[in-house]
Backbone as CSV, one residue per row, in Angstrom:
resi,resn,N_x,N_y,N_z,CA_x,CA_y,CA_z,C_x,C_y,C_z
1,MET,91.287,86.563,92.014,91.110,87.971,91.921,92.540,88.394,91.605
2,ASN,92.251,89.409,90.798,93.532,90.288,90.394,93.287,91.491,90.791
3,LYS,94.169,92.460,90.119,93.864,93.994,90.141,92.427,94.245,89.992
4,SER,92.039,93.932,88.374,91.353,94.704,87.668,90.061,94.135,88.173
5,GLU,90.157,93.175,88.972,88.222,92.636,89.303,88.218,92.639,90.809
6,LEU,89.720,93.212,91.331,89.252,93.996,92.770,88.251,95.255,92.382
7,VAL,89.164,96.396,91.876,88.692,97.497,91.087,87.385,97.277,90.983
8,GLN,86.876,96.332,90.212,85.482,96.392,89.904,85.093,95.974,90.874
9,ASP,85.076,95.157,91.944,84.493,94.246,92.653,84.437,95.761,94.321
10,LEU,85.037,96.567,94.196,85.260,97.553,94.528,84.211,98.397,94.370
11,ALA,83.984,99.019,92.655,83.225,100.259,92.538,81.944,99.690,92.586
12,SER,81.581,98.678,92.203,80.126,98.133,92.620,79.780,98.078,94.202
13,LYS,80.966,97.357,95.150,79.910,97.444,96.219,79.833,98.749,97.158
14,ALA,81.314,99.505,96.751,81.032,101.257,97.183,80.125,101.983,96.936
15,ASP,79.700,101.596,95.625,78.778,102.613,94.753,79.507,103.915,94.728
16,MET,81.214,103.596,93.649,81.842,104.291,93.397,82.253,104.120,91.906
17,SER,82.646,104.832,91.104,83.249,105.136,90.074,84.107,104.083,89.936
18,LYS,84.495,103.266,88.418,85.502,102.190,88.709,86.531,103.180,88.792
19,ALA,87.113,104.427,88.561,88.316,105.241,88.131,88.777,105.626,89.542
20,ASP,87.455,106.458,90.306,87.774,106.193,92.370,87.849,105.273,92.422
21,ALA,87.810,104.245,92.341,87.736,102.791,92.687,89.386,102.430,92.695
22,GLN,89.785,102.092,90.603,91.215,102.390,90.789,92.617,103.300,91.555
23,ARG,91.856,104.642,92.335,93.084,105.305,92.638,92.944,104.943,94.140
24,ALA,91.784,103.920,94.470,91.713,103.940,96.330,93.047,102.854,96.615
25,VAL,92.870,102.266,95.139,92.912,100.701,95.261,94.462,100.861,95.141
26,ASP,95.519,101.421,93.914,96.642,102.004,94.172,97.041,102.745,95.203
27,THR,96.049,103.949,95.893,96.853,104.561,96.946,97.226,103.383,97.728
28,LEU,96.486,102.286,98.523,97.252,101.314,99.157,97.984,100.232,98.454
29,PHE,98.177,99.969,97.261,99.027,98.827,97.130,99.725,99.059,95.610
30,ASN,100.090,100.268,95.681,101.300,100.779,94.440,102.558,100.470,95.201
31,THR,103.487,99.716,94.169,104.601,99.341,94.527,105.519,100.392,95.031
32,LYS,105.446,101.576,94.266,106.559,102.705,94.365,106.162,103.556,95.733
33,ASP,104.503,104.623,95.650,104.296,105.168,96.601,103.178,105.238,97.261
34,GLY,102.799,103.262,97.547,101.757,102.711,98.651,101.348,102.783,99.774
35,LEU,100.448,103.103,100.654,100.629,102.946,102.262,100.807,102.076,102.879
36,PHE,100.601,100.934,101.636,101.511,99.503,102.900,102.988,99.912,102.195
37,MET,103.381,100.018,101.176,104.480,100.030,101.410,105.606,100.977,101.646
38,GLN,104.705,102.419,101.855,106.266,103.329,102.407,106.028,102.501,104.021
39,ALA,104.736,102.245,104.378,104.606,101.936,105.751,105.693,100.991,105.846
40,LEU,105.918,99.820,105.089,106.911,98.450,105.206,108.232,98.809,105.063
41,LYS,108.792,100.074,104.121,109.932,100.488,104.127,110.729,101.305,104.758
42,LYS,110.052,101.536,105.711,109.812,102.938,107.303,110.167,101.532,108.237
43,GLY,110.011,100.290,108.450,110.183,99.461,109.338,108.802,99.485,109.906
44,GLU,107.794,99.497,109.963,106.064,99.478,110.520,105.216,98.724,109.991
45,LYS,104.602,97.905,110.932,103.498,96.833,110.464,102.132,97.691,109.750
46,VAL,101.598,96.933,109.242,100.523,97.352,108.980,99.635,96.432,109.362
47,GLN,98.630,96.661,110.431,98.055,96.303,110.668,96.331,96.303,110.376
48,ILE,95.615,95.200,110.457,94.239,95.149,109.826,93.494,94.439,110.697
49,THR,92.981,94.738,111.879,91.758,93.679,112.854,90.920,92.909,112.003
50,GLY,91.230,91.967,112.333,90.706,90.931,111.714,91.186,90.252,110.164
51,PHE,91.973,90.939,109.616,92.474,90.540,108.308,94.091,89.729,108.513
52,GLY,94.268,90.743,109.420,95.974,90.311,109.292,97.068,91.653,109.319
53,THR,98.055,91.431,109.369,99.204,91.724,109.863,100.814,91.916,108.353
54,PHE,100.606,92.993,108.220,101.549,92.979,107.110,102.947,93.220,107.247
55,GLU,104.007,92.957,108.081,105.455,93.555,108.676,106.824,93.182,107.231
56,ARG,107.964,93.378,108.059,109.150,93.179,107.457,109.438,91.998,108.478
57,ARG,110.502,91.011,107.765,111.020,90.756,108.122,112.705,90.267,107.597
58,GLU,113.421,90.648,109.191,115.162,90.613,108.469,115.185,88.964,109.004
59,ARG,116.437,88.414,108.166,116.943,87.192,108.159,118.451,87.600,108.075
60,LYS,119.272,87.167,109.456,120.661,87.078,109.251,121.407,86.443,108.152
61,PRO,122.109,86.674,108.262,123.166,85.866,107.208,123.543,84.704,108.055
62,ARG,123.895,83.612,106.777,123.787,82.489,107.574,124.821,81.484,106.233
63,THR,124.578,80.010,107.201,125.742,79.462,106.220,124.696,78.211,105.150
64,GLY,124.914,77.871,103.874,124.051,77.595,103.296,124.924,76.121,102.614
65,ARG,124.129,74.962,102.164,124.882,74.370,101.040,124.076,74.070,99.585
66,ASN,125.013,74.516,98.744,124.748,74.266,97.440,124.463,72.640,97.083
67,PRO,123.057,72.694,96.638,122.436,71.356,96.992,123.227,70.134,95.488
68,ARG,123.807,70.400,94.565,124.450,70.009,93.773,125.765,69.147,93.892
69,THR,126.413,70.132,94.598,127.683,69.380,95.398,127.550,69.313,96.797
70,GLY,127.355,70.034,97.062,127.214,69.905,98.749,128.370,71.162,99.785
71,GLU,128.880,71.963,98.633,130.099,72.964,98.593,129.006,74.166,99.597
72,GLU,129.883,74.558,100.882,129.249,75.182,102.070,129.085,76.701,101.112
73,ILE,128.076,77.984,101.097,128.009,79.090,100.679,127.554,79.681,101.886
74,ARG,127.720,81.086,101.426,127.572,82.124,102.147,126.589,82.897,101.866
75,ILE,125.027,82.731,102.738,123.824,83.089,102.232,123.966,84.614,103.239
76,GLY,123.570,85.487,102.027,123.612,87.201,103.183,122.430,87.124,104.037
77,ALA,122.417,88.631,104.514,121.183,88.727,104.805,120.047,89.612,104.051
78,THR,118.754,89.450,103.891,118.177,89.775,103.704,116.948,90.491,104.550
79,VAL,115.911,91.400,103.528,114.763,91.776,104.002,113.432,91.373,103.376
80,SER,112.630,90.917,103.605,111.056,90.553,102.659,109.582,90.971,103.785
81,PRO,109.104,91.453,102.784,107.291,91.282,103.331,107.130,89.738,104.131
82,SER,106.180,90.232,104.618,105.533,88.771,105.177,104.458,89.415,105.964
83,PHE,103.317,88.270,105.901,102.123,88.501,105.938,101.506,87.432,106.944
84,ARG,100.869,87.729,108.500,100.258,86.981,108.651,98.895,87.003,108.993
85,PRO,97.749,85.636,108.527,96.095,86.349,108.734,95.638,86.460,109.961
86,GLY,94.720,87.168,110.602,94.333,87.162,111.270,93.046,86.232,111.709
87,LYS,92.817,86.267,112.782,91.794,85.098,113.538,90.400,85.372,112.418
88,ALA,89.792,85.871,112.248,88.839,86.268,111.296,89.010,85.927,109.902
89,LEU,89.902,85.735,109.377,90.110,85.738,107.846,90.690,84.042,108.302
90,LYS,91.464,83.364,109.087,91.608,82.274,109.363,90.249,81.174,109.192
91,ASP,89.316,82.217,109.957,88.143,81.163,110.107,86.698,81.017,109.034
92,ALA,87.226,82.443,108.416,86.658,82.904,107.143,86.484,81.643,105.847
93,VAL,87.960,81.548,105.404,89.192,80.245,105.097,88.712,78.743,105.218
94,LYS,88.016,78.970,106.443,87.943,77.257,106.631,86.408,76.481,106.200
């Protein structure tokens, strides 16, 4: 399912216009100022009971190896988003 299919399904299931559904999806998922993005930028968790948890994961700097040469390289610290599915989601997918 892509974004336009999500908007279409939301509009039909929630009995709302497609434009309203588009605004709702953008409010949640927009990469610039969506609610999920704002919370993750602040370092907060977004926890939706039964569905899962979105959070930031911070990795410390570490030493790695170039697979071609075997030379040691320094890998800097990174921050990335992470999703951990909830029990209800796991059970529904089985």
